[in-house]
C-alpha positions in Angstrom: 34.7 -13.2 -14.2 33.5 -12.6 -10.6 34.5 -9.2 -9.1 35.7 -8.8 -5.5 32.4 -7.6 -4.2 30.5 -10.5 -5.6 33.0 -12.9 -4.4 32.7 -11.4 -0.9 28.9 -11.7 -0.9 29.0 -15.3 -2.1 31.3 -16.0 0.8 29.1 -14.2 3.2 26.1 -16.2 2.0 27.9 -19.5 2.3 29.0 -18.6 5.8 25.4 -17.9 6.8 24.6 -21.2 5.3 27.3 -23.1 7.3 26.4 -21.1 10.4 22.7 -22.0 10.1 23.4 -25.8 9.5 25.6 -25.8 12.4 22.8 -24.2 14.6 20.3 -26.7 13.7 22.7 -29.6 14.4 23.2 -27.9 18.0 19.4 -28.0 18.4 19.1 -31.6 17.0 16.9 -30.7 14.2 16.9 -30.9 10.4 17.5 -27.6 8.6 14.2 -25.7 7.2 14.4 -26.3 3.6 12.8 -22.9 2.9 15.7 -21.2 4.6 18.2 -23.3 3.0 16.8 -22.6 -0.3 16.9 -18.7 0.5 20.5 -19.2 1.3 21.3 -21.2 -1.9 19.6 -18.7 -4.1 21.8 -15.8 -2.7 24.9 -18.0 -3.3 24.0 -18.8 -6.8 23.1 -15.2 -7.5 26.4 -13.9 -6.0 24.6 -11.9 -3.4 24.4 -11.6 0.4 21.3 -13.1 2.0 18.8 -10.3 1.5 15.5 -11.9 2.3 13.9 -14.8 4.4 10.5 -15.7 3.5 8.4 -18.5 5.1 4.7 -18.1 4.8 1.9 -20.2 6.4 4.1 -23.0 7.6 4.1 -24.3 11.1 7.5 -23.9 12.7 8.7 -25.8 15.9 10.4 -23.6 18.6 13.7 -25.1 17.8 13.4 -24.1 14.3 12.4 -20.6 15.2 15.5 -20.4 17.5 17.8 -21.5 14.8 16.2 -19.0 12.5 16.5 -16.3 15.1 20.2 -17.1 15.5 20.6 -16.8 11.7 18.9 -13.4 11.7 21.1 -12.0 14.2 24.2 -13.5 12.8 27.0 -10.9 12.2 27.6 -12.0 8.6 24.0 -11.0 7.8 24.4 -7.3 7.4 22.5 -7.5 4.0 19.5 -9.1 5.4 16.8 -6.6 5.0 13.5 -8.6 4.9 11.9 -11.0 7.2 8.5 -12.4 6.0 7.1 -15.1 8.5 3.3 -14.5 7.7 1.1 -17.2 9.3 4.3 -19.3 10.6 4.7 -18.2 14.2 2.8 -18.6 17.5 2.7 -16.1 20.3 6.0 -17.3 22.1 7.6 -17.5 18.7 7.0 -13.9 17.9 8.9 -12.9 20.9 11.9 -15.0 19.9 11.9 -13.5 16.2 11.4 -9.8 17.5 14.4 -10.1 19.8 16.5 -11.5 16.8 15.4 -8.9 14.4 16.2 -6.0 16.8 19.6 -7.3 17.2 20.1 -7.2 13.5 21.8 -4.2 12.1 20.1 -4.3 8.8 16.4 -5.5 8.7 14.0 -2.9 7.3 10.8 -4.9 6.5 9.1 -7.3 8.9 6.0 -9.3 8.2 4.5 -11.1 11.1 0.9 -11.0 10.1 -1.5 -13.7 10.9 0.2 -14.9 13.9 -3.0 -14.9 15.9 -1.8 -12.9 19.0 0.9 -10.4 19.6 1.7 -10.3 23.5 2.1 -7.4 25.7 5.8 -8.6 26.0 6.3 -8.7 22.4 4.7 -5.2 21.9 7.2 -3.9 24.5 10.2 -5.6 22.7 9.2 -4.0 19.4 8.4 -0.7 21.0 11.9 -0.6 22.8 13.6 -1.3 19.3 11.7 1.5 17.7 12.5 3.9 20.4 16.4 2.9 20.1 15.9 3.9 16.3 16.3 0.4 14.8 16.5 0.0 11.0 13.0 -1.3 10.5 10.9 0.8 8.1 8.0 -1.4 7.3 6.0 -3.5 9.8 2.8 -5.6 9.1 1.2 -6.9 12.4 -2.3 -7.5 10.6 -4.7 -10.3 11.6 -3.3 -10.5 15.1 -5.0 -9.8 18.6 -3.2 -6.9 20.6 -4.4 -5.7 23.8 -5.1 -2.0 24.7 -1.9 -2.1 26.7 0.0 -3.5 23.8 -1.6 -0.6 21.4 -0.6 2.1 23.8 2.9 0.9 24.2 3.4 0.8 20.5 1.8 4.0 20.0 4.2 5.7 22.6 7.1 4.4 20.8 6.0 6.0 17.5 6.1 9.3 19.3 10.0 8.8 19.8 12.1 11.1 17.7 14.2 8.2 16.8 11.2 6.3 15.4 12.1 5.4 11.6 8.8 3.4 10.7 7.4 4.6 7.4 4.6 1.9 6.9 2.6 0.3 9.4 -0.2 -2.3 8.3 -2.7 -3.3 11.2 -5.6 -4.6 9.2 -8.0 -7.2 10.1 -7.1 -7.4 13.9 -8.3 -10.6 15.2 -9.9 -12.5 17.0 -11.9 -9.7 18.8 -11.0 -6.8 16.5 -9.5 -5.4 19.5 -8.1 -2.3 17.5 -11.9 -1.0 16.9 -12.1 -0.2 20.6 -8.4 1.0 20.9 -7.6 3.1 18.1 -8.1 6.1 20.2 -5.6 4.8 22.7 -3.1 4.2 20.0 -3.6 7.3 18.2 -3.3 9.6 21.3 0.1 7.9 22.2 1.6 8.2 18.6 0.7 12.0 18.2 3.4 14.1 16.8 5.2 11.0 14.9 7.5 12.5 12.3 8.2 9.2 10.3 5.1 7.4 9.3 4.1 7.9 5.8 1.7 4.9 5.2 -1.1 3.7 7.7 -3.2 0.6 7.0 -6.3 0.1 9.2 -8.3 -1.9 6.9 -11.3 -4.3 7.9 -11.3 -3.4 11.5 -15.1 -2.6 11.9 -14.0 0.9 12.7 -16.9 3.2 13.0 -17.7 7.0 12.7 -16.4 7.4 16.4 -13.0 5.7 15.2 -12.8 8.0 12.3 -13.1 11.2 14.2 -10.1 9.8 16.3 -8.4 8.9 13.1 -9.1 12.3 11.7 -7.4 13.7 14.6 -4.2 11.7 14.0 -4.1 13.0 10.3 -4.0 16.4 11.8 -1.2 15.6 14.2 0.9 13.6 11.6 1.4 16.1 8.9 3.8 13.9 6.8 1.1 11.0 6.6 0.9 10.3 2.5 -1.2 7.1 2.5 -4.5 6.1 4.5 -6.2 2.7 3.9 -9.5 2.5 5.7 -11.1 -0.2 3.4 -13.7 -2.5 4.9 -14.7 -0.4 7.7 -18.2 1.3 8.7 -17.1 4.9 9.0 -20.2 6.2 7.1 -21.0 9.7 6.2 -20.1 11.3 9.5 -16.7 9.7 9.7 -16.1 11.3 6.0 -17.0 14.6 7.3 -14.4 14.4 10.2 -11.9 13.3 7.8 -12.5 16.2 5.3 -12.0 18.6 8.1 -8.6 17.0 8.8 -7.7 17.2 5.1 -8.2 21.0 5.2 -5.1 21.1 7.4 -3.2 18.2 6.3 -1.7 19.0 2.9 0.6 15.8 2.4 -2.1 13.0 2.1 -1.6 11.6 -1.5 -4.0 8.4 -1.1 -7.0 7.5 0.8 -8.8 4.1 0.3 -12.6 4.3 1.5 -13.6 1.0 -0.1 -16.6 -0.4 1.4 -17.4 2.0 4.0 -21.4 2.5 4.1 -20.5 5.9 2.5 -23.7 7.5 0.7 -24.2 10.5 -1.6 -24.2 12.9 1.4 -20.6 11.9 2.4 -19.5 12.0 -1.3 -20.8 15.5 -1.7 -18.8 16.7 1.4 -15.6 14.8 0.2 -15.8 16.1 -3.3 -16.4 19.7 -2.2 -13.2 19.6 -0.2 -11.1 17.6 -2.9 -11.9 20.4 -5.4 -9.7 22.8 -3.4 -7.3 20.2 -2.4 -3.9 20.3 -4.3 -2.3 17.0 -3.1 -4.5 14.0 -3.0 -3.8 11.7 -6.2 -5.3 8.4 -5.3 -9.2 8.0 -4.1 -11.1 4.8 -3.8 -14.7 4.9 -3.1 -15.4 1.4 -4.3 -18.4 -0.7 -2.8 -19.9 2.3 -1.6 -23.5 2.7 -2.5 -23.3 6.4 -3.7 -26.2 6.4 -6.0 -27.3 8.8 -8.8 -26.7 11.8 -6.6 -23.4 10.4 -5.5 -22.3 10.1 -9.1 -23.2 13.6 -10.0 -20.8 14.8 -7.3 -18.1 12.3 -8.8 -18.7 14.0 -12.0 -17.9 17.4 -10.5 -14.8 16.0 -9.3 -13.5 14.7 -12.6 -14.5 18.0 -14.2 -12.7 20.0 -11.6 -10.0 18.1 -10.2 -6.2 18.9 -11.2 -4.6 16.2 -9.0 -6.5 12.9 -9.0 -4.8 10.3 -11.0 -6.5 7.2 -9.6 -10.1 7.0 -9.1 -11.8 3.8 -7.8 -15.7 3.4 -8.4 -15.9 -0.5 -8.5 -19.2 -1.8 -7.4 -20.9 1.6 -6.9 -23.7 0.5 -9.1 -23.1 3.0 -11.9 -26.0 2.9 -14.6 -25.7 3.8 -18.2 -26.8 7.3 -17.5 -24.0 7.8 -14.9 -21.3 6.4 -17.2 -22.4 8.8 -20.0 -22.1 11.9 -17.8 -18.8 10.5 -16.3 -17.4 9.9 -19.7 -18.0 13.4 -21.0 -16.3 14.9 -18.0 -13.5 12.4 -18.5 -12.9 13.8 -21.9 -11.9 17.2 -20.6 -9.7 15.8 -17.6 -6.0 15.9 -18.1 -4.7 14.2 -15.0 -6.7 11.1 -14.5 -4.5 8.0 -15.4 -6.5 5.0 -14.0 -10.2 4.5 -13.5 -11.7 1.5 -11.7 -15.1 0.7 -12.9 -15.3 -3.0 -12.0 -18.2 -4.6 -10.7 -20.5 -2.3 -12.4 -22.5 -4.5 -15.0 -25.3 -2.0 -15.8 -23.0 0.3 -18.1 -24.6 -0.8 -21.4 -23.6 -0.3 -25.0 -24.5 3.6 -24.8 -22.3 4.1 -21.7 -19.4 2.1 -23.7 -19.8 4.1 -26.8 -19.3 7.5 -24.6 -16.4 6.0 -22.7 -14.6 5.1 -26.0 -15.2 8.4 -27.4 -13.8 10.3 -24.3 -10.7 8.0 -24.2 -10.0 8.8 -28.1 -9.8 12.5 -27.0 -8.0 12.2 -23.8 -4.6 10.4 -23.9 -3.9 10.8 -20.1 -6.1 7.8 -19.2 -3.8 4.7 -19.5 -6.2 2.1 -17.6 -9.8 1.6 -17.3 -10.8 -1.5 -15.3 -13.8 -3.3 -16.5 -15.3 -6.8 -15.8 -15.4 -7.4 -19.5 -16.6 -10.9 -19.5 -19.5 -10.3 -17.2 -20.6 -7.3 -19.2 -20.6 -9.2 -22.4 -22.6 -11.9 -20.6 -25.1 -9.4 -19.2 -25.7 -7.8 -22.8 -28.6 -9.1 -24.8 -27.7 -12.0 -27.2 -27.1 -10.8 -30.9 -25.9 -7.6 -32.5 -25.9 -5.8 -29.3 -23.7 -8.4 -27.5 -21.2 -8.1 -30.5 -21.2 -4.2 -30.2 -20.4 -4.4 -26.7 -17.5 -6.9 -27.1 -16.0 -4.6 -29.8 -16.1 -1.3 -27.6 -14.7 -3.4 -24.8 -11.8 -4.3 -26.9 -11.5 -0.8 -28.3 -11.2 0.6 -24.9 -8.3 -1.9 -24.0 -6.5 -1.0 -27.3 -6.9 2.7 -26.6 -5.5 2.4 -23.2 -2.6 0.4 -24.3 -1.7 2.9 -27.0 -1.9 5.7 -24.4 0.6 3.8 -22.1 3.1 3.5 -25.1 2.6 7.2 -25.7 3.4 7.9 -22.1 6.6 5.7 -22.2 7.8 7.5 -25.3 6.9 11.1 -24.0 9.0 10.3 -20.6 11.9 8.7 -22.5 12.0 12.1 -24.5 11.7 14.0 -21.5 14.5 12.1 -19.8 16.8 12.6 -22.9 15.9 16.1 -23.1 16.8 16.6 -19.5 20.1 14.6 -20.0 21.0 16.9 -23.0 20.3 20.0 -20.8 22.6 18.9 -18.0 25.4 17.9 -20.3 25.1 21.4 -22.0 25.2 23.0 -18.3 28.2 21.1 -17.6 30.0 21.9 -20.9 29.2 25.7 -20.3 30.6 25.4 -16.5 33.7 23.7 -18.0 34.2 26.3 -20.3 33.6 29.1 -17.9 36.2 27.7 -15.6 38.8 27.3 -18.4 38.2 31.0 -19.3 
């Protein structure tokens, strides 16, 4: 039997479908079948239209106009996600932004890879943010934005009514304009109180940009995640960010994948993290940190009480380093995920030590390895067979640890539920007495 709420949701989704088809008729176009399917799925599931997703599909201006009417339609109060990645041109972005900002419910908007977001579009978006719109997550990656546009957006983030929690601005093209503009954006958005996650991946940001970013870390104390993968901040950039971490005690995740960092930067970072009690996710993959850098990583694994995820993919780890890392791992009780992909020189001895450390440390639930490539790299014969066995053991042990974790959490939840029930019973008895 369909309850009243579900019946109402079906009715609202059906009204949206009818409204959209009528809008298309007015414009003399056929309804976009992806949108029709989104609506039909909502009807069949007895829900309101929650999401519109059209990816990498060229839309005509009239199709975008009919879609914008649907987004702003009054019956669409349940619409929370607009994902139009790679499907809009510059003027169409303006049309969609105006519709999204008229909607009372959209929280997530993806307009990445639309080539260019004009200054006017930035003004429209900034005005909506300043008014306190419901938007919480925005992805504008793979677009070219002028300095003026970035300054406009940055100033909106300074507004007390700004509610944006996640901002993705990776791979800004075609001129990577953000590289020369990050300072302008950052200066304008200082003192923002809502942003939790900032993605600036693959923007050719250098050490000067890293210094500017470090200042923003200091002035946005609630920031929890920073993604700088694929830039060139180097050791000097890391030193600046480390200084910022001394005052920022909320950052939980930092991704530094492929940033020209050497053992010098790793040493400074590790020294800071050994006294940091908040950072949980660290990714240093694809940085040539060398033997000296790995010595500092071993110190981090030995001493950190907070790091739960450590990324070391493609750091050219050799057998000697994996042995030292494995021995340190056996005494670490908080690390849950270790990424060692793209390291093919681990060797049989390294795998032996890794297996031994996992057997004595149930906290580690996932070790990422390029198993097939490691097996292929091993000498043909007994050695290769042993390598294959150790890799299988590692996989099995991690799976067992996951099962243990699930059971332990279930038991903890049950114990907590019993505790709450006992407290409630005692409270009831006290009231009766």
